[in-house]
C-alpha positions as CSV (number, residue, x, y, z in Angstrom):
1,M,-128.7,-15.0,-16.5
2,R,-126.6,-12.0,-17.5
3,L,-129.3,-9.7,-16.1
4,S,-126.5,-7.6,-14.7
5,I,-124.9,-7.4,-18.1
6,I,-128.2,-6.4,-19.7
7,L,-128.9,-3.8,-17.1
8,F,-125.4,-2.3,-17.6
9,L,-126.1,-2.2,-21.3
10,L,-129.4,-0.5,-20.8
11,L,-127.7,2.1,-18.6
12,G,-125.2,2.8,-21.4
13,L,-122.2,1.6,-19.4
14,S,-119.3,-0.2,-21.1
15,I,-118.5,-3.8,-20.6
16,T,-115.3,-5.6,-21.5
17,H,-116.2,-8.3,-23.9
18,L,-114.3,-11.5,-23.1
19,K,-114.8,-14.8,-24.7
20,A,-116.7,-17.3,-22.5
21,Q,-118.8,-20.3,-23.2
22,E,-122.5,-19.4,-23.3
23,F,-124.2,-22.8,-22.9
24,L,-124.7,-25.5,-20.4
25,V,-126.1,-28.3,-22.6
26,T,-127.2,-31.8,-21.6
27,V,-127.2,-34.0,-24.6
28,T,-128.9,-37.4,-24.8
29,I,-128.9,-39.7,-27.8
30,N,-131.9,-42.1,-28.2
31,S,-130.8,-44.9,-30.5
32,Q,-133.4,-47.5,-29.5
33,Q,-134.5,-47.9,-33.1
34,I,-131.1,-48.8,-34.3
35,Q,-129.8,-52.4,-34.3
36,G,-126.2,-53.5,-33.9
37,D,-123.1,-51.8,-32.5
38,K,-124.0,-48.6,-30.8
39,T,-120.5,-47.4,-29.8
40,V,-120.7,-44.5,-32.2
41,F,-123.6,-43.0,-30.3
42,K,-121.6,-42.7,-27.1
43,D,-118.9,-40.9,-29.0
44,M,-121.5,-38.7,-30.8
45,Q,-123.1,-37.7,-27.4
46,Q,-119.7,-36.8,-25.9
47,N,-118.6,-34.9,-29.0
48,I,-121.7,-32.8,-29.4
49,S,-121.7,-32.1,-25.7
50,R,-118.1,-31.0,-25.8
51,Y,-118.8,-28.8,-28.9
52,M,-121.8,-27.0,-27.4
53,N,-120.3,-26.5,-23.9
54,T,-116.8,-25.4,-24.9
55,T,-117.3,-23.3,-28.0
56,A,-117.5,-19.5,-27.6
57,F,-120.2,-18.4,-30.1
58,T,-120.0,-14.7,-29.0
59,Q,-117.6,-12.2,-27.5
60,D,-119.8,-11.6,-24.5
61,K,-118.7,-12.5,-21.0
62,F,-120.8,-15.2,-19.3
63,E,-120.2,-16.1,-15.7
64,G,-120.6,-19.8,-14.8
65,H,-124.0,-19.3,-13.3
66,E,-125.2,-17.3,-16.3
67,R,-124.7,-20.0,-18.9
68,I,-127.9,-20.9,-20.8
69,R,-129.2,-24.2,-19.7
70,V,-130.3,-26.4,-22.6
71,G,-131.6,-30.0,-22.9
72,L,-130.9,-31.5,-26.3
73,Q,-132.4,-34.9,-27.2
74,I,-131.5,-36.5,-30.5
75,I,-133.7,-39.4,-31.5
76,V,-132.1,-41.5,-34.2
77,S,-134.8,-43.1,-36.4
78,S,-132.6,-44.7,-39.0
79,Q,-129.0,-45.2,-40.2
80,P,-129.0,-45.6,-44.0
81,S,-125.2,-45.9,-44.1
82,V,-122.4,-46.4,-41.7
83,D,-121.8,-42.6,-41.3
84,Y,-125.3,-41.1,-42.0
85,F,-128.0,-40.7,-39.4
86,V,-131.7,-39.7,-39.8
87,C,-132.8,-38.0,-36.6
88,Q,-135.3,-35.8,-34.8
89,A,-133.9,-33.2,-32.3
90,N,-135.8,-31.7,-29.4
91,F,-134.4,-28.5,-27.7
92,Q,-135.6,-27.4,-24.4
93,V,-134.1,-24.1,-23.2
94,Y,-134.5,-22.5,-19.8
95,R,-134.2,-19.0,-18.3
96,P,-134.2,-18.2,-14.6
97,A,-136.9,-15.7,-13.3
98,Y,-135.5,-12.6,-11.6
99,N,-135.5,-12.5,-7.9
100,S,-136.8,-16.1,-7.7
101,T,-135.7,-19.8,-7.8
102,Y,-138.2,-20.4,-10.6
103,E,-137.0,-21.4,-14.1
104,T,-139.1,-20.6,-17.1
105,S,-139.1,-22.6,-20.3
106,L,-137.7,-20.1,-22.8
107,L,-137.9,-22.2,-26.0
108,T,-139.2,-25.6,-26.8
109,I,-138.6,-26.6,-30.4
110,R,-138.5,-29.8,-32.5
111,D,-136.6,-30.4,-35.7
112,N,-137.8,-33.4,-37.6
113,A,-135.1,-33.3,-40.2
114,F,-132.0,-33.2,-38.0
115,N,-130.0,-35.4,-40.3
116,F,-126.2,-35.6,-40.7
117,K,-123.1,-37.5,-41.5
118,Y,-120.9,-38.5,-38.5
119,L,-117.8,-40.7,-37.9
120,P,-116.3,-41.4,-34.5
121,Y,-113.9,-38.6,-33.3
122,Q,-115.3,-36.3,-35.9
123,N,-113.8,-32.8,-35.6
124,M,-116.2,-29.9,-35.1
125,A,-115.3,-26.3,-34.9
126,Y,-117.2,-23.0,-35.2
127,V,-115.9,-21.0,-38.2
128,Q,-117.8,-17.9,-39.1
129,N,-119.2,-17.7,-42.6
130,T,-118.3,-21.2,-43.4
131,Y,-120.3,-24.4,-44.0
132,T,-118.2,-27.4,-43.1
133,D,-120.7,-30.2,-42.5
134,N,-124.4,-30.5,-41.6
135,L,-124.1,-31.5,-38.0
136,T,-121.9,-28.5,-37.2
137,A,-124.3,-26.2,-39.2
138,L,-127.3,-27.6,-37.3
139,L,-125.7,-27.0,-33.9
140,N,-124.5,-23.5,-34.8
141,F,-127.9,-22.5,-36.2
142,Y,-129.7,-23.6,-33.0
143,A,-127.0,-22.0,-30.8
144,F,-127.7,-18.6,-32.3
145,V,-131.5,-19.0,-32.3
146,I,-131.3,-19.9,-28.6
147,L,-129.0,-16.9,-28.0
148,G,-131.5,-14.6,-29.8
149,F,-134.4,-15.8,-27.7
150,D,-132.4,-15.4,-24.5
151,Y,-131.2,-11.9,-25.3
152,D,-134.6,-10.9,-26.5
153,S,-136.0,-11.9,-23.1
154,F,-133.7,-9.5,-21.3
155,A,-133.6,-6.4,-23.6
156,P,-135.9,-5.0,-26.3
157,N,-134.8,-6.6,-29.6
158,G,-131.7,-7.8,-27.9
159,G,-131.4,-10.9,-29.9
160,Q,-131.5,-9.4,-33.4
161,A,-127.8,-9.9,-34.1
162,H,-127.9,-13.5,-33.2
163,F,-131.0,-14.2,-35.3
164,N,-129.2,-12.5,-38.2
165,T,-126.3,-14.9,-37.8
166,A,-128.8,-17.8,-37.7
167,R,-130.2,-16.5,-41.0
168,E,-126.7,-16.3,-42.4
169,I,-126.1,-20.0,-41.5
170,V,-129.2,-20.9,-43.4
171,G,-127.9,-19.1,-46.5
172,L,-124.6,-21.1,-46.2
173,A,-126.3,-24.4,-45.7
174,S,-128.9,-24.0,-48.3
175,S,-126.5,-25.1,-51.0
176,S,-126.2,-28.5,-49.4
177,N,-128.6,-31.4,-50.2
178,E,-129.7,-31.6,-46.6
179,S,-133.4,-31.0,-45.6
180,G,-134.6,-28.1,-43.5
181,W,-132.6,-25.2,-45.1
182,K,-134.7,-24.2,-48.1
183,S,-137.8,-22.2,-48.7
184,S,-138.9,-24.6,-51.5
185,E,-139.6,-27.5,-49.1
186,Q,-143.3,-28.4,-48.5
187,T,-143.4,-27.0,-44.9
188,L,-143.4,-23.6,-43.2
189,K,-141.9,-25.1,-40.1
190,N,-138.2,-25.7,-41.1
191,R,-135.0,-23.8,-40.3
192,F,-135.4,-21.5,-43.3
193,W,-138.8,-20.2,-42.2
194,L,-137.8,-20.0,-38.6
195,A,-134.9,-17.7,-39.5
196,E,-137.1,-15.8,-41.9
197,N,-139.9,-15.3,-39.4
198,L,-137.4,-14.1,-36.7
199,M,-135.9,-11.4,-39.0
200,N,-139.1,-10.4,-40.8
201,T,-140.2,-6.9,-39.7
202,K,-143.9,-7.9,-40.2
203,Y,-143.5,-10.0,-37.0
204,R,-141.5,-7.6,-34.9
205,V,-144.3,-7.6,-32.3
206,F,-143.2,-11.2,-31.5
207,H,-139.9,-9.9,-30.2
208,Q,-141.7,-7.3,-28.1
209,V,-143.8,-10.2,-26.6
210,L,-140.7,-12.2,-25.8
211,Y,-139.3,-9.2,-23.9
212,K,-142.3,-8.0,-22.1
213,Y,-143.6,-11.6,-21.2
214,H,-140.3,-12.3,-19.4
215,R,-139.2,-8.9,-18.0
216,T,-142.6,-7.6,-16.9
217,G,-144.4,-10.8,-16.6
218,I,-142.3,-13.7,-15.4
219,D,-139.7,-11.6,-13.7
220,G,-142.5,-9.6,-12.0
221,L,-144.5,-12.5,-10.6
222,A,-142.3,-12.8,-7.4
223,E,-142.9,-9.2,-6.4
224,S,-146.6,-9.0,-7.4
225,P,-148.3,-12.0,-8.9
226,A,-151.4,-9.9,-9.9
227,R,-149.3,-7.4,-11.8
228,G,-147.2,-10.1,-13.4
229,R,-150.4,-11.9,-14.7
230,K,-151.7,-8.5,-16.1
231,A,-148.4,-8.1,-18.0
232,I,-148.7,-11.6,-19.3
233,L,-152.3,-11.0,-20.4
234,A,-151.2,-7.9,-22.3
235,C,-148.5,-10.0,-24.1
236,L,-151.1,-12.6,-25.0
237,R,-153.4,-9.9,-26.5
238,D,-150.5,-8.8,-28.7
239,L,-149.9,-12.5,-29.7
240,Q,-153.6,-12.9,-30.5
241,R,-153.4,-9.8,-32.9
242,L,-150.3,-11.2,-34.5
243,N,-152.0,-14.6,-34.9
244,R,-155.1,-13.1,-36.5
245,Q,-153.0,-11.1,-38.9
246,N,-150.9,-14.1,-39.8
247,P,-152.7,-17.4,-39.2
248,Q,-150.6,-20.5,-38.8
249,L,-147.5,-18.4,-38.1
250,Y,-144.6,-20.7,-37.0
251,L,-143.5,-18.2,-34.2
252,V,-146.9,-18.3,-32.6
253,R,-146.9,-22.1,-32.6
254,I,-143.4,-22.2,-31.0
255,F,-144.5,-19.8,-28.3
256,C,-147.6,-21.9,-27.4
257,D,-145.6,-25.1,-27.5
258,T,-143.1,-23.5,-25.1
259,K,-145.5,-21.8,-22.7
260,N,-148.7,-23.8,-22.5
261,Q,-147.9,-25.6,-19.3
262,E,-146.4,-22.5,-17.7
263,L,-149.5,-20.4,-18.6
264,V,-151.8,-22.9,-16.9
265,K,-149.7,-22.6,-13.6
266,V,-149.7,-18.8,-13.9
267,F,-153.5,-18.4,-14.3
268,Q,-154.7,-21.2,-11.9
269,N,-154.6,-18.7,-9.0
270,A,-155.7,-15.7,-11.0
271,F,-158.8,-13.6,-10.5
272,V,-161.8,-15.1,-12.3
273,N,-162.0,-12.3,-14.8
274,D,-158.4,-12.8,-15.7
275,Q,-158.9,-16.5,-16.1
276,K,-161.9,-15.9,-18.4
277,E,-159.9,-13.4,-20.6
278,F,-157.0,-15.9,-20.7
279,L,-159.2,-18.7,-21.9
280,T,-160.9,-16.5,-24.5
281,I,-157.5,-15.5,-25.9
282,M,-156.1,-19.0,-26.0
283,Q,-159.3,-20.4,-27.6
284,D,-158.4,-18.1,-30.5
285,V,-154.6,-18.5,-30.5
286,D,-154.1,-22.2,-29.6
287,P,-157.5,-24.1,-29.7
288,T,-155.9,-27.5,-29.9
289,N,-154.5,-27.1,-26.3
290,M,-157.8,-25.9,-24.8
291,P,-158.1,-29.1,-22.7
292,K,-154.9,-28.0,-20.9
293,Y,-155.8,-24.4,-20.6
294,S,-159.3,-25.2,-19.2
295,K,-157.6,-26.6,-16.1
296,V,-157.1,-23.1,-14.8
297,Q,-160.8,-23.0,-13.6
298,K,-160.7,-26.4,-11.9
């Protein structure tokens, strides 16, 4: 996953920036709650898939095997008019572990206000600094959030430019009447606050956690499982401090939603003392998932 590119960057060597598609996205549309003709959903699935998989969002060169694998499930809950759809979207993003066949879950996130207008054969195009329609804005926003997470996992603060672009998309979309783009909404778990959290310097340790967790933790497990676990424990301590300083922080919730199953697998074969420390930390950071975490000692 562009590890060679990141290593070249870290070494200070130049790379020719060529446009290439960054994503390999599998799109599914769940329209079970909608009655009547469902032809539009097949077109919607194909059009979103085409857009995400053929658009070049950056100038960086991606080889075919380096494209970021994403699962996007859109659940349509209602269709108030012929061209308007009220939806929930689930994104599952993957990153390969270095020197291994293992794939880590890089980002798991749900958007409960993924609502948009859509007509068959609707044209979608990425135009910088422009809001054209809500579906395109939604896809662009999450494309840059995903790019930011991916780049952060390979280089310290590697994703900041992409997170900044996501924040700019929020600014453009905030003038629309669509949900999820504004600070004034009665939630701290929408697109506005996600972009704000990702660019807020108060939470910069989160980006350090993303990098160290993946590069010294996950990427190091194949060579030395014990050292890899120690590195992950160090990241969890940093996350614990961040959580204590900022209770209910959206970024911490996203990390736990993304990593809880993986963390159980990582610490099932750990030393007993490491297991105990892991459970103590997670009791503080993510108490609702303790039934899952407790399985490490079974």
